[in-house]
N, C-alpha and C positions, 0 to 999 in steps of 0.2 A: 045318738049321744057321738059315736062316731061322726057323723057328719061336721056336729059341732066343732070336734076335734079337729078334723080335717081341714075346715077353713081357718081355725084358729093356725094352725102350724103353715098353712099357706103362707097367710097374711105375718109368721113371723120371718119366715123365709125373706117373701117380699121386703118388708121393713132394712133384714141383714143385708141383702143385696142392695138396695137403693140407699139406705143409710150410710154403709159402706162405702158408696161410691162417692158420695156426698163428701165423708170424710178422707178420701183417697186412700181408705184401709181396702185396697180392692179383694184382698183375699175373706174378708170375713163372709161375705156372701154365698160363695161356692162352697166355702166350709159349711156353711150352718144349712145350705141346700142340701149338699151332700146327705147330711146327718138325716133332713125332715125325711129325706127321700128314701132312705136308707131305712128307718124307721117303717114311711108307708110300704115297700115291696114285704118289707117282716109282715106286717099284716095281710097283705093281698092274699087271695087264695089262688090266682093261679098267676105266682112269681115271673115264669119264664115271657107270657104273655104281657103283663103291664109293663114289665122290663123292656120288652121290645117296642110297646105302646111308648114307654116314655122316650127312649133312645129316639124314636122316629118324631119325636116333635123337636130334636135338634136342628136336622138341614129346614124343616119350612122355618124355625125361628131365626137360624142366620138368614135365609131369603128376607123373610118379611121386612127384620130388623135394617138389614141391609139397605133393601128398597127402599126404606122409608128416611132413610141417611138420603142416598142417591137422588133421590126425590127433593129434596132440604126440608122435609115435615121434622126432623131431630138432626141434632148435631152430637160427636162427641166430645166429652171434654181433652180426652187423650192426644198428646202434641205428640206418642208414639205413631199412630193410626188414625188421623183425622178425617180420613174417608171412608172408613169403614165402621158398624155400628158399638156401641162399646161392649166390650165381652163379657163385663158383669151383666149383661142382660140376657146373654145364652144361657145360662144355668133356669132362668126364670122359666123358659120355657117347660122341660120335664117338670118342675114344681108346679106351674101352671094345670100341665097333665094329669096329677096327682090328682087334682080333683073332679074331674070326669066321672070318675067312677065311685063317688063317694058325694059329695056336700053338691055338686053339679049333677048329678046324677038325672035329675028331675030334665035335663036340656037332650040328654039322647034320645035321638028318633025325632026329634023336631030342628032341623037345620035352620030355619028361616026365622027362629026363636034365636040360634046359636050367631045367626047373620047380625041379627039387632042389635043384641048384645054386646058382640062385636065392634060390633060400628059405634056405641054410645061408650061400654065402659073401656073400651084400650083407649083412646083416646082422653079420658077422665085421668087413668093410670097414669100414662106417662108425663099428662101435666101434673099428678103429684109429685112423680119425680122428681119433674123440673121445679116443683115449688123448694125442693130440699137441697136442688144445685145439684143432683147426681146428672142432670142431662140438661142438656140446650132444646128448645123448642123452635121452631120457625118463627120470623118475628111475623110473619103474615098469619094471624091465626085461622083463617080459612084454608088455607095452604096445610096446615098444620091438621085442623081436622079432617081434613077431606081424607087426605093420603095416609091416614093412622086409620081413620072411620072405614074405609073402601078395602085396606090393605086386611083387617082385621073382620071387617065383614065377609071377607074372600077365605080367610084361616080358619075359622071358627068354624064353619061347614065340616072342612076337613077334619079337622080337628076329633069332631065328634062321628063322623062316619069311618076315620081310621081306630078312635075308641070303640068303636062299636062289632067292627070287621076283625080286630086285632083282639081283642080282651073279651066285648060282648058285656050286657048292661049290670049283670050280674056277680063280675067274676070277685070284686073287692067285699061284698057284705060278708 
């Protein structure tokens, strides 16, 4: 039941971030994500290590999302900082990190599976966000798919490895 709850909370946070950005209500996603992560940390067995892992996702997310913008795969809708990735994407990284000890625990210790999941799942997720109007993707669909897929194929094994080392597989059970 915890896995289902964890997955549902992740989806709720994702929708809050994406739909908030699409409607230009930027604050709603980070507020919803903060509430979901607070609840997640409340039930975590090893809160300090879980907190450390969730924080560790932020610099990786900043780099990956900004590389996607720099390489022309996604575009920000922001008029203030069009050369940077949309800031509403950043809270999605620790939110995504929260599923590694619960609903995606089965992926721990399987970096190749994580790489495949990232290569396929990330472009689909960004495409769904673009369909709402939250962001724009490259006009060339191959550029978008290759850049996002490759970056996430590298990011997923990193996240899985960090999760295993920083928290362990059973810390949130």
